N, C-alpha and C positions, 0 to 999 in steps of 0.2 A: 906706200906704207900702210900699215894696217889701220882699219877704221877703229876709232875709239868709242863708237856708239855700241851700246849693249843690245843684243837681240832680245826681242820680247819673249817672255817665258811661254813655252808651249802649254796650251790649256789641256788639262787632264780630263777630257770629255769621256773618253772610252771607259774608264773605271766607273764613272757615275752611271753611264748607260748600262753597263754590266750589272751593277747593283740593282738598278730598277728592274732589269729583266729577271734577276733572281727572285726579287720580292714578288713580282707578278706570277712567276711560276709556282712559288710556294703558296700564294693566295689561291691560285687556281686549284692546286692540289688539295688544299684544306677544304675548299668548297666541295670538291668531288667526294672527299672522305668524311664530310660532316656527319652523315648518318651513322658512321661507324664510331667516331670518337665522341659523339654527343652523349651516349649512355655512360661511357667511362668518365666523362667530365661531370655528368649529373651525379654519378655515384660518389665521386670524390668531392663534389661541391653541391650537396643537396639543397633544394629550396628550403628556406625556413618554414617551420610548421605553421599551419593556419590557426591551430589551437594546441594547447598543451594540457596534460592531465597530471595532477599530483595526487598522491595517495598516502594514507597513514592508517594504522590500526592499533588497537590497544588490547588485543587478545593473543594468547599463546597458540601454538598449533592445535592443541586439544582444547576445545571450548564449546559451550552450549550453542554459540552462534558465531558466524563470521561477522565482523563489524568493520567493513571498509568505509572509510571517509574519503570523499573525492572532491577535488577542486578543478574547475575548468577555466582556463585562461584564454582570452581572445588575443592572439598574436598578430592579427592583421591590423590594417589602418582603417578598417570599416566596422560599423556595428555588427555584432553577431547575435541573431535571435537564438535563444536557447532551444526553441522549438525546432531548429535545424540540426541540433546535436543529438547523437545517440552514443551511449556509453556501454561498454561490455566488460564485465568482470568474470574471468574464467576460473573454473574449478573442476575437480573430479568428484563424482558422486560416490558416497560411501555405501556399499552394499546395495546399489541401485535404489537408494532411498528417494522418497518424494520430498521436494523442497518448497519452502515459501519464503517470502521476504516482507519487510516493511521499511518505511521511511521514518526515522526517529526525528530528524530535524533537517531543515533546509531554509536558507535565508529567504528564498522566494516562496516558501510554504510547501509542505508535503502534498497539499491538495492539487498542486500543479505538476505532479510527477506520476508517471505510469511505468509499469515494469512487468517483466515476465521472465521465467526460468525456461531456457531453451536447451533441448538435447541436441548436440551436434551430430551431423550426419557421419563425419569421420573424426573420431577422437585423435588428438595430436598434442604434443608438447604439454603433458600434465593437465589436460583439459578434455572433458567429454560433455560439459555443459557450460552455459554462461548465464549470468544475470544481466539482462539488458534493460537499461533505463532510458526513458525518453521524457520529453517535457512538452507541456502545452504552451500556447502563446502567452498565457497569463504569467508564465515563469519569468518573462521579461527578456531584455536584450543586454548583452555585454558590450560596453563601450570599448574602443581600441585600448588594449593593455589591461582591461579590467578582468576580474575573476568572479566566479559564481559564489565564492566562499564555500565553507564546508557543506557537503551533502552527506549526511550521516545515515548509513543503511545497516540493516541486519538481514542476514541470510541464514536459514536454519532448516533442520529436518522437521517434517510435520509430525514425526513420532517423538520429537524432542530428545532424541539421543544426542550425545556429544558428537561434534564434528572432528574429523581428522583432516586438518588443513595442510599437513606437511607435503602432500602431493597436489596442492591446488596452485595452478599456474600464477594467478594474480596475487596470491597471499605472500606476504613477507613480514615476518614477526619483527625484523630489525627496523622496519620503517614505522617507528612510533611517533615521528614528526613528519610533516608533509615533505615529500620528495618526488621528483619526477618519476613516473611509473610507465615504463615502456610495455609492461605486460598487461596493462589496462588499455584497451583500444577505444578510440573516439572517432566518430564519423561526422562529417559536415555534409548535410543534404544527402546522406547515404553513401558518401565516398570516404574511404579510410583516410583520416587526416592526422592521426597520432597513434603511436604504438606499433607493436608487432603482433600479428595474429598467430595462433598456435602453429600454423603450417609454415610460418616464416614470411608471410606477406607483409610488406611495408608500404607506407604511403607512396613511395616513388614507383612502385610496381603498377604497370598499366592495368593488370588484371583485377586490381582491388576495386575498380569502379563496378565491374559486373558482379563481383562477389557480394558487395555490401549494399546494392541498390534496394534490396527489400527492406532495409532498415529505415527508409526515408518516409514511411507512411506517417501522416500527421496525427497527433494525439488530439482527440475531440476535447473541446473546452468543457470543464465542469460547469453544469448549469447553475445559475445563481439561485440561492435559497434552497439548496438541496444538501442533505447529509446522506452519505452512503458508506457502509463499512461491512467487510466480509470477515472480520475478526481474525485476521492473520497476525497473531501475537505469540510471544514466547510463553507468557504466563502472567500471573497477577501482578508481578513486579516489573514487567516489561516497561522500560521508559517510554516506548512508543505509545503504549496504552494511555498513559497520562498526557503525553504530548497531543494525542488525538482527542482529548477532552473527556476521557472516561475515569470514573472513580469506582474502586472496589470498596464495598462497605465493610467496615470493621467496627463501626460505632455501636454504642449501646442502644437499647430501646427495642420496640416491636416493629412489625407485627410478629405473631407467632410466639415462639419461646424467646422471651426477651433476653437481650445481651448475649446472643449466641452467633452473631454475624462474624464470619471468618473468611479470610482470603484463601484458605486451604481448598475451598470448594469451587474456586473460579479457575478453570483451565481452558486450554484451546487445542484439543486433540484434532488430528486429521480424521476426515470422514469421507468415505467414497461417495456418499450420497449428498455431499455438500456441493455448492456451486464450484464448477471446475475441479471437482474432487479435492477441494482444499481443506480448510479448517473450519471448526465451529466453536462458538462459545458454549461451554458446558458448565452448568450450575448444579453442583451436587449438594443435596441436603442429606446429612447423615446423623445417626443417633444410636445410642445403646438403650434408649428408653428413659434416660435420666436427663435432667437439665444440664448437668455438668458434662455429660457426654454427647451433647447435641451441637451440631454445626449447621448454620443456615448460610445461603449464598446469595449475593446481590451484586449487580453491576448497573451503573447508571451514569448519565451524562452529568458533568460538573455544572454545565450551564443550564439555566432555565430560560431558554430562548425559543421554545416551541409552542405554538398555539394553533392557528388555523392551518389547514392544508391536509395532506395525506400522510398518515403513519402506516408503515407496513413492515412486517418481519416474517421470515420463514422460520417456524418454530416446530420442534418435535416435542409433543407432550407424551408423558409416559404413564401407563396404567399399572406397570409392574416395577418393583424395585430392581436396581442393578445388582444388589446383593441382599440377602436376608429375606425375612418373611414379609409378605404383603399385608395391606390393611391399614396403613398409616393415613391419617387425614393430612395429606400434603397439599400445598397450594402452589401451583406453577403459574406465575403472573407476568403479564406484559402490560405496563401501565405508565401513565404520565401524572405528574403532580407538581403543584406550584402555588404561589400566592399564600396570603395569610388573611385571617379575619374575613372581611367582606369581599376579598378577591380570591379566596380559597378555591382551587380547581383540582379535580382529579378524575381521570378516565381509566377504567380498569377492564382488563380481560383476566379472569381468574379461573383456572381449570383445576378441578378437584376430582381425581379419579375415584376416590373412595368417599366423596362427600365431606361434610363438615358442619359443625354447629347444629347437629341433629337432623341434617338433611342428607338424603342418600346421594350417591354418585353412581356412575361418572356424570359430571355436569360442568358446564361453562357458564359463569356469571359475567354478563357484560353490564357495567355499572357506571353511571354518571353521578358524581357527588356535587352537592351544593354546600353542605355544612357537615363536617365530620363529627363535631361535638354533639350535635342534636340528631345525628344519624339521618339527616335529610338527603335522600338520594332516590334515584329511580333505576330500575334494573330489569333485565330479562334473563331467564335461565334457559339454556339449551341442554336438554337431558339426552346426552349421547356420548359414546366413547370417542375420544379424539386421539387415540393411541397411534400416532403416525405424524408425518410431516404435514404442516398446513401453512398457508399464507394468511396471516391474521392482520386485519386492517382496521384503522380508525380514521374516519374522515370528518373534518370540522369545517363548516362553511356557514357564514351568516347566522351564528348561534344555533346551528343544527348539527348534532353529533350522530353519526351512524357507525355501527359496528358490523364488520364483515368477516367471513371466513371462507376461503377458497372461492371468492367471488359471489357468495350468497349473503344477502343482507340479513342480519339477525335482530337488530334493535336500533331504534331511533329515539333520541331525546332532544328537547329544544327549550326555548324560553330561558328561564333562569338556570336550567340544567345544561349549561354550556360553559366552556372555560372563560374565566374573567381575568386571567393573568398568564404570562409566559410560564411554561412548565419544563421540567426535566423529563427525559425518557428513561425508563428503568425495566430491568428484568430481575425478578425475585423468585427464589425457591425456598419455601419455609413450611414448618409444621404448625398446624392449627393447635394440636395438642399431642400428648404422648400416651397412646392408649395401652401400650404393652412394653415389656422389657425385651432386650435382645438387640444385637448389632444388625443394622440394615442401612442402605443408602439408596437414594433416588436421584435420577439424572433428568435434567431438562436441557435441551439443546437449542441453540439459535444459529442459523446459517448466515443470515445477513439482516441488516437494518436499513430501511430506506425512509427518508422523510422529505417531503416537498412542501415548502411553505406557500407556494404560489397556486397550486392546482389541486383539485380533487380528482383523483385518477381511479380507473377501474383496476382490478387485479391483473388483467391481461396487459394493460398499459404499464403498470408497475413492473411486471415480469419482463416485458420487452426492454425497458430502460435498464433494469438490473443486468440482464444478459448482455446488453450493449456495453455497459461499463466494464463488466468482467472481460469481454472480448478485447477491449481496447487496452487492457492491462491495468485497469484501475481497481485497487482493492480498498481504497479509502479516499474520501475527500469531504470537506465540510465548507460550504459557502453560505451557510445560514448566518445572518447578521443578528447581533444582540438587539432585542426589542427595546 
C-alpha cells in the first residue's frame, strides 16, 4: 500500500542563487560604468551650495547709479570667514565709460570691504565688466546658516551720466526685495560656489577652479587709527558721503562772504590725473561780483577726532579761474579745527593765488592758531605759485606742528601753538572779498585724504601707503577712534 508520509518539500535553492548572481553582475557593471554615470547623477542631483547670494535693488533701468544690495548666506555646517568670499556683479559698459563704486552701508562696516571694476577678456551674456567685492578678516565670520545682512553698493559712471542697466547681466528691476540671484556669482577661496558666470560656467563644472583662482588674494587689513578716502562719490547728496563721515557745509557764517556756503559747488568729477584715473573732490567758488550771486564750497568731517599724527592730502591749487576773469582774492584751504575757549585748536594751509588782505600773491600761509578772538597765531608765508598738484602735509607730535609740501618742510610751531583738542578735517574754497563785477568760477581739487593717528610719516611713506591701499581695491576706510 502506499505510504501515508508526505515527502519533504524541495528547497528552492536555485532561484536564490540565480538572484544573487544577477545582483553581483549588476553591481560589477555599475562599478565599471561609474565614471560614466557619475556626471549624469551629479547633474540631476547637485550638491547643495556652500553659500548663497540674494539680491535686491531700488532703481529702474535708467538711473544715476546701479544700487545692488547683496546678502551672503553660509549654507555649510562650518563657520565661513567672509575674507574667503568674493562677489561679482556683472554689467555692460555704456559707451566705454569709466566706472567707480562705493559702499553705502554694511553690517560689518564699509571699512572692511575692497572692490574693483574689471573689464572682462571675453564679453558674454550681457556682460563685459564686473564689480568685484572682497572682504578683510575684520569683516568677521558667518556661523552655519547665518547671513551677512545687506551690503549696499553703488556703481556709477565717473562722468556722472545716467546708466542704462537694461543690458546689465546682474540687474533685475523686478527684484525690489531680496531673492536668490544666480546672475551674481560668489566664490569660496577662489572657487565658484554660487551662481552662473556669463559664459555658462556653474559651480559643478570642474573648470571653475582654474578660472576663479585669481580671486582668492587676501584683502590687507585696514591699519588701526587711519582714515583714507579717494572721494569716489556721486555728489553732494550721495548717502555714502554722509555714511563715511563727511558733511557738506550749507550753514551760515564766515569766513569770506558770509552766508554763501552752498552744496552746489561740491562735486566729484572723474580726472585722468587722479589716483587710478578715478575721481576727485572739486570745490567750486563762484560769483557774479555780488553777495547774492556768490557761492562758496566746503567739505569737512563730522567728527572732531583728529589730533596727533600725520595729515596728508593731494591737492590741486589753481591760479586761474575755470571761467571768467582772473584777479579774485580766493582762498583755497586745507585745515583742521576744533575745541573751544582754552582748548581752541586750528591748523591752516591757505593758498591765495592773487593774495588778500592787502598782501600780494601767489602765496601759501601755513598757520597755527592759539586764540582766534585775539588773533594769537604764528605763521609762515611761502611766496610762490602752486598752480599744480601737490602733496600737502601737517605733522603733529609731542606739541610740535610741522607743515610740508611735496616732502619739503615749510614751517614749524611748538609750545602753546599746538592742538589742545580733537579737530575736524576740512577743505574750503572761499572769497576774501569781491573786487569786481562779472561771472567767474574757481576750482580747487582734492585727489585723496590720508590721516594716521599713530605715526609721523614722510611724504614718500604716505605715498607708498596710499598706492598700496588703491592697489588692493580700497577707496575708503576709517579706523580712527573717537578721542
